[in-house]
C-alpha positions as CSV (number, residue, x, y, z in Angstrom):
1,M,108.0,100.1,106.2
2,L,111.7,100.4,106.4
3,T,113.3,103.2,107.8
4,N,116.4,104.7,105.9
5,E,118.7,103.7,107.9
6,Q,117.8,100.0,108.0
7,L,117.6,101.0,103.6
8,N,121.2,102.2,103.8
9,E,122.2,98.8,106.2
10,F,121.0,96.8,103.6
11,E,122.9,98.4,100.8
12,K,125.9,98.4,102.9
13,L,125.7,94.7,103.8
14,G,123.4,93.0,102.0
15,Y,120.8,91.6,104.4
16,I,118.9,93.0,107.8
17,K,116.9,91.9,110.0
18,G,113.2,92.8,110.2
19,D,110.6,92.4,112.8
20,V,108.4,89.5,113.5
21,V,105.8,89.3,111.3
22,L,104.1,86.2,112.3
23,S,102.3,85.3,115.7
24,D,102.5,82.2,117.4
25,T,99.3,81.4,116.1
26,E,100.2,82.0,112.5
27,V,103.2,79.8,113.0
28,D,101.7,77.1,114.4
29,E,99.4,76.9,111.2
30,L,102.3,77.1,108.8
31,R,103.9,74.0,110.7
32,E,100.9,71.9,111.0
33,E,100.6,72.6,106.7
34,L,104.2,72.6,106.2
35,D,103.7,68.6,108.3
36,L,100.7,68.2,105.6
37,V,102.7,68.6,102.8
38,M,106.2,67.2,104.1
39,S,104.5,63.9,104.3
40,G,102.7,63.9,101.2
41,K,98.6,64.2,102.7
42,S,98.5,67.4,101.1
43,V,95.7,67.7,98.2
44,K,97.8,69.7,95.6
45,K,102.1,69.2,95.4
46,P,104.8,71.8,95.7
47,V,107.0,71.9,92.8
48,L,109.9,69.6,94.5
49,N,110.2,68.2,98.0
50,R,113.5,66.1,99.0
51,N,116.7,66.0,101.0
52,L,119.3,68.2,100.2
53,V,121.6,65.0,100.1
54,D,120.0,63.6,96.9
55,G,122.3,65.9,95.1
56,E,120.8,68.7,92.8
57,V,122.0,72.1,93.0
58,D,119.3,73.4,90.2
59,Y,117.6,75.7,93.2
60,G,120.6,76.7,94.4
61,M,121.0,74.5,97.7
62,S,123.0,71.5,98.2
63,I,124.8,70.0,101.3
64,S,128.0,68.1,101.8
65,Q,127.5,65.2,104.1
66,K,125.0,62.6,104.5
67,E,122.5,64.6,106.7
68,T,119.5,65.6,106.3
69,V,118.1,68.8,105.1
70,V,114.6,68.9,103.9
71,Q,114.1,72.0,100.8
72,I,110.3,72.0,99.2
73,V,110.2,74.6,96.6
74,N,107.2,76.3,95.3
75,I,105.0,75.0,98.8
76,W,103.0,78.2,97.6
77,M,101.8,76.1,94.9
78,A,100.4,73.4,97.4
79,S,99.0,75.1,100.1
80,D,96.7,78.4,99.9
81,L,98.3,79.3,103.7
82,F,101.3,79.2,102.2
83,Y,100.5,81.5,99.2
84,Q,98.3,83.7,101.6
85,H,102.0,83.9,103.3
86,A,104.0,85.4,100.1
87,C,101.7,87.8,100.0
88,N,102.2,88.9,103.1
89,Q,101.8,92.5,102.8
90,K,104.5,94.0,105.9
91,I,107.0,91.8,103.7
92,C,105.8,92.7,100.4
93,E,105.8,96.6,101.1
94,E,109.4,96.1,102.9
95,V,110.9,94.0,99.9
96,A,109.2,96.5,97.2
97,Q,111.3,99.0,98.7
98,L,114.2,96.9,98.5
99,C,114.2,96.4,95.3
100,S,113.1,100.2,94.3
101,T,109.8,98.1,92.5
102,D,106.6,99.0,92.5
103,T,105.3,95.5,91.5
104,L,106.8,92.4,93.1
105,R,106.3,88.8,91.8
106,I,107.4,85.2,93.1
107,W,110.2,83.7,91.7
108,H,109.8,80.9,93.7
109,D,110.1,79.7,97.5
110,Q,111.3,77.0,99.2
111,V,111.6,75.6,102.8
112,Q,114.4,74.6,104.7
113,Y,114.2,72.0,107.1
114,K,117.0,71.0,109.6
115,P,115.9,68.5,111.8
116,P,117.1,67.7,115.5
117,V,120.7,65.8,116.0
118,T,120.5,64.8,112.4
119,G,120.3,68.5,110.6
120,G,123.2,68.9,108.1
121,P,125.1,72.0,107.2
122,T,124.4,73.8,103.7
123,V,127.3,74.6,101.8
124,W,127.8,78.6,101.0
125,H,126.5,80.1,98.0
126,Q,124.9,83.1,96.3
127,D,121.4,82.4,95.3
128,H,121.1,83.9,91.8
129,P,124.0,82.2,89.7
130,A,121.5,79.2,90.2
131,W,119.1,81.2,88.5
132,P,120.3,82.3,85.4
133,I,117.2,82.5,83.9
134,I,116.2,85.8,85.2
135,Q,118.3,88.8,85.0
136,P,119.0,91.2,86.1
137,A,120.2,90.0,90.0
138,S,117.9,92.2,91.9
139,L,116.1,90.1,94.1
140,V,115.5,90.0,97.3
141,S,114.5,86.9,99.6
142,A,112.0,87.3,102.6
143,W,113.4,84.4,105.0
144,V,111.0,84.0,108.2
145,A,111.9,81.3,110.7
146,L,109.1,78.6,112.0
147,D,111.6,78.2,114.9
148,D,114.0,80.3,116.5
149,A,116.9,79.9,114.3
150,I,120.2,80.2,116.3
151,I,123.9,78.9,116.2
152,E,123.3,76.0,117.9
153,N,120.5,74.7,115.4
154,G,121.9,75.7,112.4
155,C,121.0,79.3,111.7
156,M,122.3,80.9,108.4
157,W,125.5,82.5,108.4
158,M,126.4,85.5,105.9
159,V,129.3,87.9,104.5
160,P,128.5,91.4,104.9
161,G,129.1,93.1,101.8
162,S,129.2,90.3,99.3
163,H,126.5,91.1,97.1
164,K,128.5,93.7,95.7
165,W,131.3,91.4,94.4
166,G,129.8,89.9,91.1
167,D,128.8,86.3,90.6
168,Q,131.7,84.6,92.7
169,Q,129.7,81.1,93.1
170,K,132.2,78.9,91.0
171,Y,135.1,79.8,93.8
172,L,133.1,79.7,96.7
173,G,133.9,77.2,99.2
174,T,132.9,75.8,102.2
175,D,135.8,74.7,104.9
176,S,135.6,71.9,107.2
177,N,134.0,73.9,109.6
178,F,131.3,75.1,107.1
179,M,132.5,78.5,106.6
180,P,133.4,80.4,103.7
181,Y,136.2,80.3,101.6
182,H,137.3,82.2,98.1
183,K,139.5,79.9,96.1
184,Q,140.9,82.7,94.0
185,P,141.1,85.8,96.3
186,D,142.9,87.8,94.0
187,L,139.8,88.1,92.2
188,L,138.3,89.5,95.0
189,P,137.6,93.8,95.0
190,E,141.1,94.4,97.1
191,G,140.6,94.7,100.7
192,V,137.4,93.1,101.5
193,N,136.8,90.7,104.4
194,T,134.9,87.1,103.6
195,K,134.4,86.5,107.3
196,A,131.2,85.2,108.5
197,V,128.6,86.2,111.0
198,P,125.7,84.6,112.4
199,F,122.2,85.7,111.2
200,E,120.1,84.3,113.9
201,I,116.4,85.2,113.5
202,K,113.4,84.6,116.1
203,K,110.3,82.6,115.2
204,G,108.1,84.8,113.4
205,Q,110.8,87.2,112.4
206,V,111.8,87.8,109.0
207,G,115.7,88.3,107.5
208,Y,115.8,90.1,104.0
209,H,118.7,88.9,102.1
210,H,119.8,89.9,98.6
211,C,120.8,87.3,95.8
212,L,124.2,88.1,95.6
213,T,125.1,88.0,99.4
214,W,127.2,84.8,100.8
215,H,125.1,82.2,102.5
216,G,125.6,79.3,104.2
217,G,124.3,77.7,107.5
218,T,126.0,75.0,110.0
219,N,124.3,72.0,110.9
220,N,121.8,70.7,113.7
221,R,122.9,68.9,116.6
222,S,120.4,70.2,118.6
223,D,117.4,68.5,120.0
224,R,115.6,71.6,118.5
225,K,113.9,71.9,115.2
226,R,115.1,74.6,112.4
227,R,112.3,75.1,109.6
228,A,111.7,78.3,107.9
229,I,110.1,79.4,104.7
230,A,112.1,81.5,101.9
231,V,109.8,83.8,99.3
232,H,112.4,84.9,96.9
233,Y,110.9,87.9,95.1
234,M,111.5,89.1,91.6
235,P,110.8,93.4,91.1
236,G,108.7,94.4,88.1
237,H,111.9,94.9,86.0
238,T,112.8,91.2,86.2
239,R,113.6,90.3,82.5
240,Y,113.3,85.8,81.0
241,E,116.6,84.8,79.4
242,P,116.7,81.3,78.9
243,T,119.2,78.9,78.8
244,G,117.6,75.6,77.6
245,S,118.2,73.9,80.6
246,H,117.1,75.0,83.5
247,P,114.0,73.3,85.8
248,M,112.0,76.1,86.4
249,E,111.8,77.1,82.0
250,A,109.0,74.5,82.0
251,H,107.3,77.0,84.0
252,V,107.8,80.0,81.7
253,N,105.2,81.2,78.8
254,V,107.2,84.6,78.0
255,K,109.8,85.2,75.0
256,A,113.3,85.6,75.8
257,G,113.8,89.2,76.8
258,E,110.4,89.8,78.2
259,I,109.2,90.6,81.7
260,L,108.8,86.9,83.2
261,K,105.7,86.8,84.4
262,G,102.7,84.6,84.3
263,N,100.6,82.1,86.7
264,D,103.2,80.4,88.1
265,F,104.8,83.6,89.1
266,P,101.9,85.5,90.2
267,V,101.9,89.2,91.2
268,V,102.1,89.6,95.2
269,Y,102.7,93.3,95.4
270,K,101.5,96.9,93.1
271,K,101.9,99.8,94.8
272,N,99.0,101.5,95.7
273,S,96.6,98.3,94.8
274,A,95.1,95.2,96.4
275,V,96.7,92.2,95.1
276,M,93.4,89.2,95.2
277,L,93.9,86.6,97.4
């Protein structure tokens, strides 16, 4: 469980680094499974398997150059091993603490893979503005590195405290060094600092971030892969607010204003009760 100091740090910054939660063997197994899914050899398929250069931003990520970042959405649907990862007890307990909830569901997951040398950057963004059909903006993502994610191979960068500034997505830009800037800074709270800091994560380690925290990533010019699995968790109070145009609406079977639940949004944590795998 997270300490009060860690909880306070998350409240202040909008992100924290957790422990190493996967053994080397577990990481190797997920890597092998990822290779099967990326190559189309898995029996079941994810919702999405694409290069971000294709340009669609419906799932909250894109890149700005003709390079490669592979994005796979809902790999848990294609892989029992990745579903078991989404149910990781330690991760789920800690996300539940950060969300102040006794129930967690999967909103969706996504793999991000930046291959060696040609791995592209990800533009600066907030997650929740790409998810307008779920409210309130209180989701937390658990980002687990399947390779050491360091500056040289394109780790994530974060802007401390940015989760407290509301939805700024339409004003959020990425400069030539792949760092963030705000297009109308007078709209931000007075005195805030938009400087980004690197969020380096060890292989098998988890990092948590709030769904409104500004984050992005530089390209991978190293000879090392940069693979990671992020699971976006919904607290139990998350409501469905349809827009009529979001790709995940096809997976929703509840009415507007109701708690978002169903087979495509499975419960992975309930306080004081076991979740069936």
